[in-house]
C-alpha positions, 0 to 999 in steps of 0.5 A: 841918551834917554833919562828916567822922567815921572810916571806922569808923562808916560807915553800911553800909546802903544810903544813900549818903555822900561818902567822903574819903582825903587820898591818891589812889592813884598821885596826892598829891591829896585824893579825894571821892566819893558812894558805898555800901558793898556785901557782896557776894564781896567788902565794897567802897565803889561809887561811884555817878554818876545821871544823871536815871534813870540809875546806872553805878556802878564799886568806889571806886578809894582806899581812904577814912579819912572819911565824913559825909552827903550834903548836901541837893540843893539849892532850884530 
């Protein structure tokens, strides 16, 4: 099983990972998202939502502090 690691050690090679922050901007709640790191005009984490063949992405609205690999898909 994967464990949370410091964000400084995060993969930045196109692999989706889970990122975590204990503080969401404007809220005392934690936040977890499936993301990829994009190194383009401005380096940033991008949140992905996948449903069938449609994938949408938006910039992450919090600064992650930790990351881990995505878990395996559930068996049917």
